[in-house]
N, C-alpha and C positions, 0 to 999 in steps of 0.2 A: 600642397606639398613646400615645406620651408626647403630654401635653398641653402647650400652647405657653405658655413663661414668656413673660409680656408686661411689659415694663418700660415705664414711661409717660415722657413728658418734656414739659414745658411751654415753649412759645415765648411768654412773657408779654410782650404788647405795651403800650406806652404812649408816648404823645406822639412816634411814629414811631421808637420805638427797641425794642429786645428785652434782655430780662433775661439775661444770662450769669452761672453761678456757679462760683467757683473750689473745685474738691477740695479736702478736707482728709484724707478718707482713702480707700481703703488708701493706704498711704506710696505704694507703686508710681504711684499716680496723682496723689498730692498735688501742687497747683499747677495742673494742668491745668482747662481750662474744659470746662463743661458746660451744657444744658439741665437745669433742675431738675426732680426726680422721681424715681421709684424701681418699685420689683417691684410690681405688682399682687396681692393675697392671693387664695388660691384661693378661685372665685366672686364677685370682686369684679369688676364693670364697670369696663373700662380707666379710664373718663371719671371713675368715683367714686374711682376709686385716684390719678389726678390731682389732684383736689382735694384727698383727704387728704394727699398727699406735700407738695403744697405749702403746706398748714397745719402740717405737721410741719416742714418744712425753711426755709420762709420766715416763717413766722406770719402769713400773709395769704391771703385765701379768694380764689381764681379761679374763673371760668367757662369751661370748655373751649369754644372756637368751632368749629374745622374742624380734620380730620386733614391733617397736611402730609407729603405724598408718601407712599412705600410703607413698610413695616416694613422696618428693616435688621437682618439678623441679629447677634446678640450671641454668637459661639461661646465667647467667654472666660467668659461667663457660664453657659452650658449648649448643648447640642446643639440644643435648640427654643427657645431664647430669641430673643426680638425687641424691639427697640428701635422703639416707636409714638410718635410726636412729634404733638401739637395745639398750634394758635395759642390763647391765653388772654387775658382780659383780668381785670384786677383787680376786684374786685368789693368788698372791704373790707380795709382795713391797708396799710401799707407795708411791702413785703418787708426782712426782715434776715437777715443770715448764720447762723442758727440750727445749721446743721450743715456750713457752707462757711466758707472762709478769707475770702472776700469776694464781693461782689455787683458787677456793672457794668451799665449801661444801656449798649447799643451802638447806633450808628446803622450805616447801610449801607454807610459807608464805613470802619467799624471793625471789622465783623465780623472780617477777618483779621488783626486787631492782638492775637489771644490765641490759646494754645496749646489749640484744642480737643481733647477725646478723639477717636480717630478714628471712633467709630460715630456721633457727631454732626455729622461733616464733610458727609454727604451730604444734609444739612438746610439749609445754609448758603443757597445760593443760592435756594432756594423761601422760607425766611424773610427773606430779605432782598427779597424782592419784595413783602413785606408793611412795607416801612420806608419813613421817608421817604429821599429822595434826598439825596448829601450836598449841602451848602450851597455853592452858587457862591460862588467868592471874588471879590470884588472889591477891588482894588488901585488 
């Protein structure tokens, strides 16, 4: 039986917003948005992979908090690959786009203003529940 390849993602939360990262590569995904993260190495705990990937991609140290929803199959990566997302908090450092085109902090009302990768879409509603509601406009 083939071992499941776990791709980890971090819904990094700060001040009622979540961090979104714009892909630089591969070319077919360039410009699309994702939750930062990457593949767990063989024998590496997914939570440890999340911390490592955020350090490599963002130059920041995060702490995984809670898994968000069920795993999402990643058939484009492999027949037994899944995306597993956690909420996470910043422990140290300010995220920088070391491997991405750009980073954005999105509020609940802004979650649908960027073009997400298909695998990240199922996580938007549960992540949105962790965000501050859009501010009421007073005129």
